[in-house]
PDB file of N, CA, C and O in Angstrom:
ATOM      1  N   UNK A   1       0.307  -1.412  -0.475  1.00  0.00           N
ATOM      2  CA  UNK A   1       0.295  -0.557   0.220  1.00  0.00           C
ATOM      3  C   UNK A   1       1.034   1.485   0.275  1.00  0.00           C
ATOM      4  O   UNK A   1       0.791   2.527  -0.335  1.00  0.00           O
ATOM      5  N   UNK A   2       1.689   1.172   1.056  1.00  0.00           N
ATOM      6  CA  UNK A   2       2.821   1.978   0.539  1.00  0.00           C
ATOM      7  C   UNK A   2       3.776   2.626  -0.597  1.00  0.00           C
ATOM      8  O   UNK A   2       4.335   3.704  -0.803  1.00  0.00           O
ATOM      9  N   UNK A   3       3.615   1.037  -1.377  1.00  0.00           N
ATOM     10  CA  UNK A   3       3.899   2.032  -2.763  1.00  0.00           C
ATOM     11  C   UNK A   3       3.204   2.254  -3.070  1.00  0.00           C
ATOM     12  O   UNK A   3       3.418   3.434  -3.351  1.00  0.00           O
ATOM     13  N   UNK A   4       1.370   1.857  -3.583  1.00  0.00           N
ATOM     14  CA  UNK A   4       1.231   2.800  -4.156  1.00  0.00           C
ATOM     15  C   UNK A   4       0.120   4.009  -3.324  1.00  0.00           C
ATOM     16  O   UNK A   4      -0.965   4.200  -3.873  1.00  0.00           O
ATOM     17  N   UNK A   5       0.305   4.466  -2.557  1.00  0.00           N
ATOM     18  CA  UNK A   5      -0.068   6.065  -1.908  1.00  0.00           C
ATOM     19  C   UNK A   5       1.078   6.838  -3.048  1.00  0.00           C
ATOM     20  O   UNK A   5       0.726   7.805  -3.724  1.00  0.00           O
ATOM     21  N   UNK A   6       2.617   6.183  -3.136  1.00  0.00           N
ATOM     22  CA  UNK A   6       4.062   6.483  -3.434  1.00  0.00           C
ATOM     23  C   UNK A   6       2.935   7.145  -4.723  1.00  0.00           C
ATOM     24  O   UNK A   6       2.393   8.238  -4.562  1.00  0.00           O
ATOM     25  N   UNK A   7       2.662   6.124  -6.224  1.00  0.00           N
ATOM     26  CA  UNK A   7       2.961   6.837  -6.704  1.00  0.00           C
ATOM     27  C   UNK A   7       1.626   6.934  -7.129  1.00  0.00           C
ATOM     28  O   UNK A   7       1.448   6.216  -8.113  1.00  0.00           O
ATOM     29  N   UNK A   8       0.580   7.561  -6.763  1.00  0.00           N
ATOM     30  CA  UNK A   8      -0.499   7.813  -6.702  1.00  0.00           C
ATOM     31  C   UNK A   8      -0.422   9.676  -6.056  1.00  0.00           C
ATOM     32  O   UNK A   8      -1.438  10.291  -6.380  1.00  0.00           O
ATOM     33  N   UNK A   9       0.146  10.143  -5.610  1.00  0.00           N
ATOM     34  CA  UNK A   9       0.722  11.061  -5.265  1.00  0.00           C
ATOM     35  C   UNK A   9       1.488  11.399  -6.572  1.00  0.00           C
ATOM     36  O   UNK A   9       1.016  12.115  -7.456  1.00  0.00           O
ATOM     37  N   UNK A  10       2.792  10.782  -6.616  1.00  0.00           N
ATOM     38  CA  UNK A  10       3.426  11.353  -7.957  1.00  0.00           C
ATOM     39  C   UNK A  10       3.373  11.178  -9.050  1.00  0.00           C
ATOM     40  O   UNK A  10       4.200  11.410  -9.932  1.00  0.00           O
ATOM     41  N   UNK A  11       1.574  10.395  -9.118  1.00  0.00           N
ATOM     42  CA  UNK A  11       0.662  11.539 -10.397  1.00  0.00           C
ATOM     43  C   UNK A  11       0.271  12.564 -10.383  1.00  0.00           C
ATOM     44  O   UNK A  11       0.164  13.132 -11.470  1.00  0.00           O
ATOM     45  N   UNK A  12      -0.093  13.219  -9.245  1.00  0.00           N
ATOM     46  CA  UNK A  12      -0.891  14.043  -9.339  1.00  0.00           C
ATOM     47  C   UNK A  12       0.558  15.298  -8.936  1.00  0.00           C
ATOM     48  O   UNK A  12       0.863  16.000  -9.900  1.00  0.00           O
ATOM     49  N   UNK A  13       1.117  15.468  -8.032  1.00  0.00           N
ATOM     50  CA  UNK A  13       3.042  15.854  -8.403  1.00  0.00           C
ATOM     51  C   UNK A  13       2.555  16.064  -6.948  1.00  0.00           C
ATOM     52  O   UNK A  13       2.833  17.219  -6.624  1.00  0.00           O
ATOM     53  N   UNK A  14       1.891  15.350  -5.872  1.00  0.00           N
ATOM     54  CA  UNK A  14       1.388  16.420  -4.204  1.00  0.00           C
ATOM     55  C   UNK A  14       3.642  15.844  -4.009  1.00  0.00           C
ATOM     56  O   UNK A  14       4.374  14.919  -4.358  1.00  0.00           O
ATOM     57  N   UNK A  15       3.768  17.464  -3.074  1.00  0.00           N
ATOM     58  CA  UNK A  15       3.941  17.283  -2.151  1.00  0.00           C
ATOM     59  C   UNK A  15       4.129  17.511  -0.999  1.00  0.00           C
ATOM     60  O   UNK A  15       4.590  18.652  -0.992  1.00  0.00           O
ATOM     61  N   UNK A  16       4.041  17.000   0.443  1.00  0.00           N
ATOM     62  CA  UNK A  16       4.492  17.640   1.377  1.00  0.00           C
ATOM     63  C   UNK A  16       4.643  19.075   1.946  1.00  0.00           C
ATOM     64  O   UNK A  16       5.695  19.705   1.844  1.00  0.00           O
ATOM     65  N   UNK A  17       3.712  19.475   2.451  1.00  0.00           N
ATOM     66  CA  UNK A  17       4.102  20.969   2.988  1.00  0.00           C
ATOM     67  C   UNK A  17       4.893  20.658   4.370  1.00  0.00           C
ATOM     68  O   UNK A  17       5.152  19.898   5.303  1.00  0.00           O
ATOM     69  N   UNK A  18       5.066  21.996   3.648  1.00  0.00           N
ATOM     70  CA  UNK A  18       6.645  21.529   4.746  1.00  0.00           C
ATOM     71  C   UNK A  18       6.243  22.032   6.283  1.00  0.00           C
ATOM     72  O   UNK A  18       6.955  21.715   7.235  1.00  0.00           O
ATOM     73  N   UNK A  19       4.688  23.084   6.498  1.00  0.00           N
ATOM     74  CA  UNK A  19       4.259  22.505   7.902  1.00  0.00           C
ATOM     75  C   UNK A  19       3.490  22.288   8.283  1.00  0.00           C
ATOM     76  O   UNK A  19       2.796  23.300   8.178  1.00  0.00           O
ATOM     77  N   UNK A  20       3.036  21.670   8.690  1.00  0.00           N
ATOM     78  CA  UNK A  20       2.017  20.098   9.618  1.00  0.00           C
ATOM     79  C   UNK A  20       0.126  20.610   8.894  1.00  0.00           C
ATOM     80  O   UNK A  20      -0.653  21.346   9.498  1.00  0.00           O
ATOM     81  N   UNK A  21      -0.118  20.018   7.668  1.00  0.00           N
ATOM     82  CA  UNK A  21      -1.640  20.345   7.280  1.00  0.00           C
ATOM     83  C   UNK A  21      -2.292  19.390   6.750  1.00  0.00           C
ATOM     84  O   UNK A  21      -1.820  18.502   6.040  1.00  0.00           O
ATOM     85  N   UNK A  22      -2.943  19.473   6.938  1.00  0.00           N
ATOM     86  CA  UNK A  22      -4.078  18.400   6.616  1.00  0.00           C
ATOM     87  C   UNK A  22      -4.672  17.534   4.781  1.00  0.00           C
ATOM     88  O   UNK A  22      -5.880  17.662   4.580  1.00  0.00           O
ATOM     89  N   UNK A  23      -4.168  17.052   4.063  1.00  0.00           N
ATOM     90  CA  UNK A  23      -5.152  16.631   2.929  1.00  0.00           C
ATOM     91  C   UNK A  23      -5.428  17.041   2.814  1.00  0.00           C
ATOM     92  O   UNK A  23      -6.062  17.572   3.726  1.00  0.00           O
ATOM     93  N   UNK A  24      -5.503  17.733   1.121  1.00  0.00           N
ATOM     94  CA  UNK A  24      -7.123  17.989   0.833  1.00  0.00           C
ATOM     95  C   UNK A  24      -7.567  17.173  -0.629  1.00  0.00           C
ATOM     96  O   UNK A  24      -7.241  17.511  -1.767  1.00  0.00           O
ATOM     97  N   UNK A  25      -8.323  16.120  -0.269  1.00  0.00           N
ATOM     98  CA  UNK A  25      -9.222  15.282  -0.786  1.00  0.00           C
ATOM     99  C   UNK A  25     -11.205  15.822  -1.379  1.00  0.00           C
ATOM    100  O   UNK A  25     -12.022  16.732  -1.233  1.00  0.00           O
ATOM    101  N   UNK A  26     -11.042  14.532  -2.035  1.00  0.00           N
ATOM    102  CA  UNK A  26     -12.520  14.816  -2.551  1.00  0.00           C
ATOM    103  C   UNK A  26     -13.049  13.573  -2.127  1.00  0.00           C
ATOM    104  O   UNK A  26     -12.769  12.602  -2.830  1.00  0.00           O
ATOM    105  N   UNK A  27     -14.154  13.300  -0.561  1.00  0.00           N
ATOM    106  CA  UNK A  27     -14.608  13.204  -0.673  1.00  0.00           C
ATOM    107  C   UNK A  27     -14.483  11.957  -1.372  1.00  0.00           C
ATOM    108  O   UNK A  27     -13.598  11.327  -0.793  1.00  0.00           O
ATOM    109  N   UNK A  28     -15.058  11.114  -2.593  1.00  0.00           N
ATOM    110  CA  UNK A  28     -15.597  10.589  -3.359  1.00  0.00           C
ATOM    111  C   UNK A  28     -13.578   9.801  -3.678  1.00  0.00           C
ATOM    112  O   UNK A  28     -13.537   8.572  -3.744  1.00  0.00           O
ATOM    113  N   UNK A  29     -12.561  10.363  -3.793  1.00  0.00           N
ATOM    114  CA  UNK A  29     -11.838   9.854  -3.445  1.00  0.00           C
ATOM    115  C   UNK A  29     -10.666   9.792  -2.771  1.00  0.00           C
ATOM    116  O   UNK A  29      -9.527   9.720  -3.233  1.00  0.00           O
ATOM    117  N   UNK A  30     -10.953   9.818  -1.874  1.00  0.00           N
ATOM    118  CA  UNK A  30     -10.959   9.302   0.236  1.00  0.00           C
ATOM    119  C   UNK A  30     -11.613   8.009  -0.268  1.00  0.00           C
ATOM    120  O   UNK A  30     -10.720   7.196  -0.511  1.00  0.00           O
ATOM    121  N   UNK A  31     -12.888   7.486  -0.530  1.00  0.00           N
ATOM    122  CA  UNK A  31     -14.098   6.394  -0.874  1.00  0.00           C
ATOM    123  C   UNK A  31     -13.427   5.781  -1.817  1.00  0.00           C
ATOM    124  O   UNK A  31     -12.969   4.651  -1.644  1.00  0.00           O
ATOM    125  N   UNK A  32     -13.337   6.224  -2.548  1.00  0.00           N
ATOM    126  CA  UNK A  32     -12.066   4.972  -3.551  1.00  0.00           C
ATOM    127  C   UNK A  32     -11.013   4.322  -3.347  1.00  0.00           C
ATOM    128  O   UNK A  32     -10.645   3.268  -3.866  1.00  0.00           O
ATOM    129  N   UNK A  33     -10.310   5.231  -2.248  1.00  0.00           N
ATOM    130  CA  UNK A  33      -8.669   4.178  -2.201  1.00  0.00           C
ATOM    131  C   UNK A  33      -9.429   3.622  -1.281  1.00  0.00           C
ATOM    132  O   UNK A  33      -9.313   2.400  -1.189  1.00  0.00           O
ATOM    133  N   UNK A  34     -10.183   4.150  -0.562  1.00  0.00           N
ATOM    134  CA  UNK A  34     -10.690   3.148   0.763  1.00  0.00           C
ATOM    135  C   UNK A  34     -11.054   1.351   0.178  1.00  0.00           C
ATOM    136  O   UNK A  34     -10.953   0.261   0.741  1.00  0.00           O
ATOM    137  N   UNK A  35     -11.473   1.753  -1.118  1.00  0.00           N
ATOM    138  CA  UNK A  35     -12.418   0.480  -2.008  1.00  0.00           C
ATOM    139  C   UNK A  35     -10.738   0.212  -2.033  1.00  0.00           C
ATOM    140  O   UNK A  35     -10.160  -0.619  -1.333  1.00  0.00           O
ATOM    141  N   UNK A  36     -10.183   1.009  -2.890  1.00  0.00           N
ATOM    142  CA  UNK A  36      -8.555   0.189  -3.287  1.00  0.00           C
ATOM    143  C   UNK A  36      -8.205  -0.696  -2.491  1.00  0.00           C
ATOM    144  O   UNK A  36      -8.194  -1.921  -2.613  1.00  0.00           O
ATOM    145  N   UNK A  37      -7.829   0.163  -1.410  1.00  0.00           N
ATOM    146  CA  UNK A  37      -7.177  -0.373   0.167  1.00  0.00           C
ATOM    147  C   UNK A  37      -8.281  -2.057   0.132  1.00  0.00           C
ATOM    148  O   UNK A  37      -7.534  -2.660  -0.638  1.00  0.00           O
ATOM    149  N   UNK A  38      -9.104  -2.795   0.341  1.00  0.00           N
ATOM    150  CA  UNK A  38      -9.150  -3.163   0.609  1.00  0.00           C
ATOM    151  C   UNK A  38      -9.553  -4.558  -0.314  1.00  0.00           C
ATOM    152  O   UNK A  38      -9.312  -5.734  -0.039  1.00  0.00           O
ATOM    153  N   UNK A  39     -10.471  -3.812  -1.876  1.00  0.00           N
ATOM    154  CA  UNK A  39      -9.189  -4.755  -3.140  1.00  0.00           C
ATOM    155  C   UNK A  39      -8.285  -5.618  -2.488  1.00  0.00           C
ATOM    156  O   UNK A  39      -8.382  -6.653  -1.829  1.00  0.00           O
ATOM    157  N   UNK A  40      -7.452  -4.939  -2.840  1.00  0.00           N
ATOM    158  CA  UNK A  40      -5.736  -4.784  -2.749  1.00  0.00           C
ATOM    159  C   UNK A  40      -5.702  -6.566  -1.741  1.00  0.00           C
ATOM    160  O   UNK A  40      -5.551  -7.786  -1.816  1.00  0.00           O
ATOM    161  N   UNK A  41      -5.962  -5.472  -0.938  1.00  0.00           N
ATOM    162  CA  UNK A  41      -6.069  -6.621   0.596  1.00  0.00           C
ATOM    163  C   UNK A  41      -6.456  -7.761   0.234  1.00  0.00           C
ATOM    164  O   UNK A  41      -5.697  -8.675  -0.090  1.00  0.00           O
ATOM    165  N   UNK A  42      -7.908  -7.823   0.261  1.00  0.00           N
ATOM    166  CA  UNK A  42      -8.486  -8.772  -0.184  1.00  0.00           C
ATOM    167  C   UNK A  42      -7.545  -9.843  -1.207  1.00  0.00           C
ATOM    168  O   UNK A  42      -7.337 -10.880  -0.577  1.00  0.00           O
ATOM    169  N   UNK A  43      -6.985  -9.883  -2.456  1.00  0.00           N
ATOM    170  CA  UNK A  43      -6.156 -10.031  -3.311  1.00  0.00           C
ATOM    171  C   UNK A  43      -5.409 -10.817  -2.422  1.00  0.00           C
ATOM    172  O   UNK A  43      -5.336 -12.044  -2.358  1.00  0.00           O
ATOM    173  N   UNK A  44      -4.711  -9.712  -1.552  1.00  0.00           N
ATOM    174  CA  UNK A  44      -2.803 -10.612  -1.347  1.00  0.00           C
ATOM    175  C   UNK A  44      -3.796 -11.529   0.072  1.00  0.00           C
ATOM    176  O   UNK A  44      -3.267 -12.608   0.338  1.00  0.00           O
ATOM    177  N   UNK A  45      -4.567 -11.341   0.588  1.00  0.00           N
ATOM    178  CA  UNK A  45      -5.307 -13.180   1.247  1.00  0.00           C
ATOM    179  C   UNK A  45      -5.547 -13.942   0.753  1.00  0.00           C
ATOM    180  O   UNK A  45      -5.414 -15.062   1.247  1.00  0.00           O
ATOM    181  N   UNK A  46      -6.154 -13.710  -0.802  1.00  0.00           N
ATOM    182  CA  UNK A  46      -6.672 -14.621  -1.924  1.00  0.00           C
ATOM    183  C   UNK A  46      -5.344 -15.258  -2.470  1.00  0.00           C
ATOM    184  O   UNK A  46      -5.203 -16.480  -2.450  1.00  0.00           O
ATOM    185  N   UNK A  47      -4.297 -14.354  -2.996  1.00  0.00           N
ATOM    186  CA  UNK A  47      -2.934 -15.260  -3.079  1.00  0.00           C
ATOM    187  C   UNK A  47      -2.209 -15.794  -1.793  1.00  0.00           C
ATOM    188  O   UNK A  47      -1.290 -16.569  -2.055  1.00  0.00           O
ATOM    189  N   UNK A  48      -2.315 -15.671  -1.129  1.00  0.00           N
ATOM    190  CA  UNK A  48      -1.428 -15.406   0.087  1.00  0.00           C
ATOM    191  C   UNK A  48      -1.929 -17.058   1.266  1.00  0.00           C
ATOM    192  O   UNK A  48      -1.495 -17.620   2.271  1.00  0.00           O
ATOM    193  N   UNK A  49      -3.044 -17.203   0.299  1.00  0.00           N
ATOM    194  CA  UNK A  49      -3.950 -18.308   0.632  1.00  0.00           C
ATOM    195  C   UNK A  49      -4.558 -19.483  -0.199  1.00  0.00           C
ATOM    196  O   UNK A  49      -5.446 -20.293   0.069  1.00  0.00           O
ATOM    197  N   UNK A  50      -3.810 -19.305  -1.250  1.00  0.00           N
ATOM    198  CA  UNK A  50      -4.059 -19.662  -2.521  1.00  0.00           C
ATOM    199  C   UNK A  50      -4.804 -20.757  -2.839  1.00  0.00           C
ATOM    200  O   UNK A  50      -4.812 -21.983  -2.955  1.00  0.00           O
ATOM    201  N   UNK A  51      -5.642 -19.393  -2.958  1.00  0.00           N
ATOM    202  CA  UNK A  51      -7.551 -19.652  -3.697  1.00  0.00           C
ATOM    203  C   UNK A  51      -7.974 -19.233  -4.701  1.00  0.00           C
ATOM    204  O   UNK A  51      -9.128 -18.869  -4.926  1.00  0.00           O
ATOM    205  N   UNK A  52      -6.623 -19.250  -5.758  1.00  0.00           N
ATOM    206  CA  UNK A  52      -6.666 -19.303  -7.575  1.00  0.00           C
ATOM    207  C   UNK A  52      -6.807 -18.294  -8.470  1.00  0.00           C
ATOM    208  O   UNK A  52      -7.793 -17.749  -8.965  1.00  0.00           O
ATOM    209  N   UNK A  53      -5.651 -18.147  -8.582  1.00  0.00           N
ATOM    210  CA  UNK A  53      -5.231 -17.118  -9.560  1.00  0.00           C
ATOM    211  C   UNK A  53      -6.721 -15.742 -10.019  1.00  0.00           C
ATOM    212  O   UNK A  53      -6.538 -14.547 -10.247  1.00  0.00           O
ATOM    213  N   UNK A  54      -8.013 -16.465 -10.017  1.00  0.00           N
ATOM    214  CA  UNK A  54      -8.891 -16.053 -10.654  1.00  0.00           C
ATOM    215  C   UNK A  54      -9.658 -15.049  -9.413  1.00  0.00           C
ATOM    216  O   UNK A  54     -10.296 -14.036  -9.698  1.00  0.00           O
ATOM    217  N   UNK A  55      -9.494 -15.445  -8.305  1.00  0.00           N
ATOM    218  CA  UNK A  55      -9.664 -14.525  -7.189  1.00  0.00           C
ATOM    219  C   UNK A  55      -8.904 -13.036  -7.169  1.00  0.00           C
ATOM    220  O   UNK A  55      -9.270 -11.895  -6.885  1.00  0.00           O
ATOM    221  N   UNK A  56      -8.011 -13.470  -7.490  1.00  0.00           N
ATOM    222  CA  UNK A  56      -7.383 -12.647  -7.171  1.00  0.00           C
ATOM    223  C   UNK A  56      -6.718 -12.096  -7.817  1.00  0.00           C
ATOM    224  O   UNK A  56      -5.793 -11.404  -7.390  1.00  0.00           O
ATOM    225  N   UNK A  57      -7.017 -12.257  -9.096  1.00  0.00           N
ATOM    226  CA  UNK A  57      -7.293 -11.598 -10.424  1.00  0.00           C
ATOM    227  C   UNK A  57      -8.329 -10.353 -10.436  1.00  0.00           C
ATOM    228  O   UNK A  57      -8.042  -9.256 -10.915  1.00  0.00           O
ATOM    229  N   UNK A  58     -10.463 -10.900  -9.417  1.00  0.00           N
ATOM    230  CA  UNK A  58     -11.170 -10.899  -9.414  1.00  0.00           C
ATOM    231  C   UNK A  58     -10.787  -8.627  -8.673  1.00  0.00           C
ATOM    232  O   UNK A  58     -11.192  -7.588  -9.194  1.00  0.00           O
ATOM    233  N   UNK A  59      -9.872  -8.830  -7.330  1.00  0.00           N
ATOM    234  CA  UNK A  59     -10.258  -7.968  -6.832  1.00  0.00           C
ATOM    235  C   UNK A  59      -9.217  -7.121  -7.247  1.00  0.00           C
ATOM    236  O   UNK A  59      -9.095  -6.003  -6.746  1.00  0.00           O
ATOM    237  N   UNK A  60      -8.424  -7.557  -8.146  1.00  0.00           N
ATOM    238  CA  UNK A  60      -7.052  -6.439  -8.525  1.00  0.00           C
ATOM    239  C   UNK A  60      -7.739  -5.916  -9.573  1.00  0.00           C
ATOM    240  O   UNK A  60      -7.775  -4.702  -9.775  1.00  0.00           O
ATOM    241  N   UNK A  61      -8.412  -6.893 -10.415  1.00  0.00           N
ATOM    242  CA  UNK A  61      -9.642  -5.664 -11.320  1.00  0.00           C
ATOM    243  C   UNK A  61     -10.512  -5.076 -10.344  1.00  0.00           C
ATOM    244  O   UNK A  61     -10.201  -5.909  -9.493  1.00  0.00           O
ATOM    245  N   UNK A  62     -11.370  -4.320  -9.717  1.00  0.00           N
ATOM    246  CA  UNK A  62     -11.729  -4.221  -8.572  1.00  0.00           C
ATOM    247  C   UNK A  62     -11.139  -3.145  -8.440  1.00  0.00           C
ATOM    248  O   UNK A  62     -11.198  -2.122  -9.123  1.00  0.00           O
ATOM    249  N   UNK A  63     -10.197  -3.543  -6.976  1.00  0.00           N
ATOM    250  CA  UNK A  63      -9.422  -2.478  -7.629  1.00  0.00           C
ATOM    251  C   UNK A  63      -9.110  -1.329  -8.602  1.00  0.00           C
ATOM    252  O   UNK A  63      -9.261  -0.126  -8.389  1.00  0.00           O
ATOM    253  N   UNK A  64      -8.714  -1.842  -9.548  1.00  0.00           N
ATOM    254  CA  UNK A  64      -8.603  -1.116 -10.752  1.00  0.00           C
ATOM    255  C   UNK A  64      -9.668   0.177 -11.441  1.00  0.00           C
ATOM    256  O   UNK A  64      -9.647   1.358 -11.789  1.00  0.00           O
ATOM    257  N   UNK A  65     -10.573  -1.027 -11.336  1.00  0.00           N
ATOM    258  CA  UNK A  65     -11.515  -0.061 -11.276  1.00  0.00           C
ATOM    259  C   UNK A  65     -12.073   1.133 -10.404  1.00  0.00           C
ATOM    260  O   UNK A  65     -12.645   2.139 -10.822  1.00  0.00           O
ATOM    261  N   UNK A  66     -11.771   0.788  -9.073  1.00  0.00           N
ATOM    262  CA  UNK A  66     -11.595   2.060  -8.019  1.00  0.00           C
ATOM    263  C   UNK A  66     -11.151   2.884  -8.244  1.00  0.00           C
ATOM    264  O   UNK A  66     -11.582   3.953  -7.813  1.00  0.00           O
ATOM    265  N   UNK A  67      -9.908   2.799  -9.146  1.00  0.00           N
ATOM    266  CA  UNK A  67      -8.576   3.500  -9.350  1.00  0.00           C
ATOM    267  C   UNK A  67      -9.286   5.078  -9.891  1.00  0.00           C
ATOM    268  O   UNK A  67      -9.249   6.278  -9.622  1.00  0.00           O
ATOM    269  N   UNK A  68     -10.056   3.907 -11.018  1.00  0.00           N
ATOM    270  CA  UNK A  68     -10.933   5.082 -12.641  1.00  0.00           C
ATOM    271  C   UNK A  68     -11.306   5.923 -12.296  1.00  0.00           C
ATOM    272  O   UNK A  68     -11.423   7.079 -12.703  1.00  0.00           O
ATOM    273  N   UNK A  69     -11.609   5.240 -11.230  1.00  0.00           N
ATOM    274  CA  UNK A  69     -12.794   7.326 -11.017  1.00  0.00           C
ATOM    275  C   UNK A  69     -12.077   8.128 -10.461  1.00  0.00           C
ATOM    276  O   UNK A  69     -12.358   9.326 -10.491  1.00  0.00           O
ATOM    277  N   UNK A  70     -10.737   7.555  -9.679  1.00  0.00           N
ATOM    278  CA  UNK A  70     -10.604   9.208 -10.150  1.00  0.00           C
ATOM    279  C   UNK A  70      -9.237   9.736 -10.589  1.00  0.00           C
ATOM    280  O   UNK A  70      -8.758  10.813 -10.235  1.00  0.00           O
ATOM    281  N   UNK A  71      -8.384   8.388 -11.822  1.00  0.00           N
ATOM    282  CA  UNK A  71      -7.396   8.949 -12.645  1.00  0.00           C
ATOM    283  C   UNK A  71      -8.641   9.150 -14.776  1.00  0.00           C
ATOM    284  O   UNK A  71      -8.372   9.500 -15.925  1.00  0.00           O
ATOM    285  N   UNK A  72      -9.500   8.800 -14.243  1.00  0.00           N
ATOM    286  CA  UNK A  72      -9.801   8.412 -15.773  1.00  0.00           C
ATOM    287  C   UNK A  72     -10.336   6.887 -16.012  1.00  0.00           C
ATOM    288  O   UNK A  72      -9.968   6.053 -15.185  1.00  0.00           O
ATOM    289  N   UNK A  73     -11.230   6.440 -17.150  1.00  0.00           N
ATOM    290  CA  UNK A  73     -11.386   5.007 -17.937  1.00  0.00           C
ATOM    291  C   UNK A  73     -10.178   5.261 -18.115  1.00  0.00           C
ATOM    292  O   UNK A  73      -9.647   6.315 -18.465  1.00  0.00           O
ATOM    293  N   UNK A  74      -9.596   3.952 -17.788  1.00  0.00           N
ATOM    294  CA  UNK A  74      -8.277   2.898 -17.693  1.00  0.00           C
ATOM    295  C   UNK A  74      -8.928   1.437 -17.348  1.00  0.00           C
ATOM    296  O   UNK A  74      -9.144   0.895 -16.264  1.00  0.00           O
ATOM    297  N   UNK A  75      -9.295   0.748 -19.527  1.00  0.00           N
ATOM    298  CA  UNK A  75      -9.843  -0.838 -19.006  1.00  0.00           C
ATOM    299  C   UNK A  75      -8.856  -1.466 -18.967  1.00  0.00           C
ATOM    300  O   UNK A  75      -7.673  -1.127 -18.984  1.00  0.00           O
ATOM    301  N   UNK A  76      -9.786  -3.278 -18.862  1.00  0.00           N
ATOM    302  CA  UNK A  76      -8.376  -4.406 -18.815  1.00  0.00           C
ATOM    303  C   UNK A  76      -7.900  -4.391 -19.953  1.00  0.00           C
ATOM    304  O   UNK A  76      -6.778  -4.835 -20.195  1.00  0.00           O
ATOM    305  N   UNK A  77      -8.537  -3.969 -20.676  1.00  0.00           N
ATOM    306  CA  UNK A  77      -7.527  -3.935 -22.668  1.00  0.00           C
ATOM    307  C   UNK A  77      -6.518  -3.257 -22.431  1.00  0.00           C
ATOM    308  O   UNK A  77      -5.425  -3.450 -22.962  1.00  0.00           O
ATOM    309  N   UNK A  78      -6.786  -2.338 -21.561  1.00  0.00           N
ATOM    310  CA  UNK A  78      -5.824  -1.284 -21.362  1.00  0.00           C
ATOM    311  C   UNK A  78      -4.226  -1.464 -20.851  1.00  0.00           C
ATOM    312  O   UNK A  78      -3.105  -1.013 -21.089  1.00  0.00           O
ATOM    313  N   UNK A  79      -5.076  -2.682 -19.768  1.00  0.00           N
ATOM    314  CA  UNK A  79      -4.160  -3.024 -18.475  1.00  0.00           C
ATOM    315  C   UNK A  79      -3.540  -4.406 -19.924  1.00  0.00           C
ATOM    316  O   UNK A  79      -2.416  -4.143 -20.352  1.00  0.00           O
ATOM    317  N   UNK A  80      -3.888  -5.067 -20.250  1.00  0.00           N
ATOM    318  CA  UNK A  80      -3.302  -6.526 -21.488  1.00  0.00           C
ATOM    319  C   UNK A  80      -2.511  -5.399 -21.989  1.00  0.00           C
ATOM    320  O   UNK A  80      -1.385  -5.502 -21.503  1.00  0.00           O
ATOM    321  N   UNK A  81      -2.612  -4.209 -22.862  1.00  0.00           N
ATOM    322  CA  UNK A  81      -2.169  -3.040 -23.824  1.00  0.00           C
ATOM    323  C   UNK A  81      -0.489  -2.896 -22.915  1.00  0.00           C
ATOM    324  O   UNK A  81       0.332  -3.634 -23.461  1.00  0.00           O
ATOM    325  N   UNK A  82      -0.177  -2.484 -22.275  1.00  0.00           N
ATOM    326  CA  UNK A  82       0.692  -1.779 -21.773  1.00  0.00           C
ATOM    327  C   UNK A  82       1.186  -3.021 -21.082  1.00  0.00           C
ATOM    328  O   UNK A  82       2.261  -2.661 -20.603  1.00  0.00           O
ATOM    329  N   UNK A  83       0.848  -5.290 -20.510  1.00  0.00           N
ATOM    330  CA  UNK A  83       1.604  -5.546 -19.761  1.00  0.00           C
ATOM    331  C   UNK A  83       2.342  -5.940 -20.820  1.00  0.00           C
ATOM    332  O   UNK A  83       3.531  -5.621 -20.851  1.00  0.00           O
ATOM    333  N   UNK A  84       1.511  -7.038 -22.336  1.00  0.00           N
ATOM    334  CA  UNK A  84       1.755  -6.601 -23.722  1.00  0.00           C
ATOM    335  C   UNK A  84       2.889  -6.321 -24.153  1.00  0.00           C
ATOM    336  O   UNK A  84       3.699  -7.224 -24.361  1.00  0.00           O
ATOM    337  N   UNK A  85       3.223  -4.888 -24.401  1.00  0.00           N
ATOM    338  CA  UNK A  85       4.147  -4.170 -25.212  1.00  0.00           C
ATOM    339  C   UNK A  85       5.463  -4.149 -24.492  1.00  0.00           C
ATOM    340  O   UNK A  85       6.414  -3.642 -25.087  1.00  0.00           O
ATOM    341  N   UNK A  86       5.658  -4.689 -23.153  1.00  0.00           N
ATOM    342  CA  UNK A  86       6.108  -4.626 -23.277  1.00  0.00           C
ATOM    343  C   UNK A  86       6.980  -6.376 -22.364  1.00  0.00           C
ATOM    344  O   UNK A  86       7.726  -6.771 -21.469  1.00  0.00           O
ATOM    345  N   UNK A  87       6.025  -6.819 -23.608  1.00  0.00           N
ATOM    346  CA  UNK A  87       6.837  -8.890 -22.204  1.00  0.00           C
ATOM    347  C   UNK A  87       6.702  -9.097 -24.671  1.00  0.00           C
ATOM    348  O   UNK A  87       6.116  -8.588 -25.627  1.00  0.00           O
ATOM    349  N   UNK A  88       7.691 -10.141 -24.361  1.00  0.00           N
ATOM    350  CA  UNK A  88       8.366 -10.494 -25.990  1.00  0.00           C
ATOM    351  C   UNK A  88       7.447 -11.894 -25.993  1.00  0.00           C
ATOM    352  O   UNK A  88       7.122 -12.222 -24.852  1.00  0.00           O
ATOM    353  N   UNK A  89       7.079 -12.571 -26.798  1.00  0.00           N
ATOM    354  CA  UNK A  89       6.346 -13.754 -26.929  1.00  0.00           C
ATOM    355  C   UNK A  89       7.074 -14.517 -27.676  1.00  0.00           C
ATOM    356  O   UNK A  89       6.828 -14.152 -28.826  1.00  0.00           O
ATOM    357  N   UNK A  90       7.594 -15.102 -27.696  1.00  0.00           N
ATOM    358  CA  UNK A  90       8.406 -16.188 -28.442  1.00  0.00           C
ATOM    359  C   UNK A  90       7.407 -17.170 -28.999  1.00  0.00           C
ATOM    360  O   UNK A  90       6.342 -17.512 -28.484  1.00  0.00           O
ATOM    361  N   UNK A  91       7.987 -17.607 -30.259  1.00  0.00           N
ATOM    362  CA  UNK A  91       7.302 -18.542 -31.437  1.00  0.00           C
ATOM    363  C   UNK A  91       7.348 -20.044 -30.239  1.00  0.00           C
ATOM    364  O   UNK A  91       6.922 -21.139 -30.605  1.00  0.00           O
TER     365      UNK A  91
END
């Protein structure tokens, strides 16, 4: 979760204020991030319990869907495109 938080902060060019202050976010963004966190935790539990890759993938898909509420549409086809754009499949 710390890496995800760091990545999201870098996406929006967030920098810590020099003085102590509150992080300003829209309520729907906070709610979406809570859903992301819950989905990632469930995916981790499913992975560690060896419940099957389908269940892990579904939890991660739901996390990605919640993130797209903040960042904009990013479909599963977009994700596959990103994966396979750098993945070399031999004959």
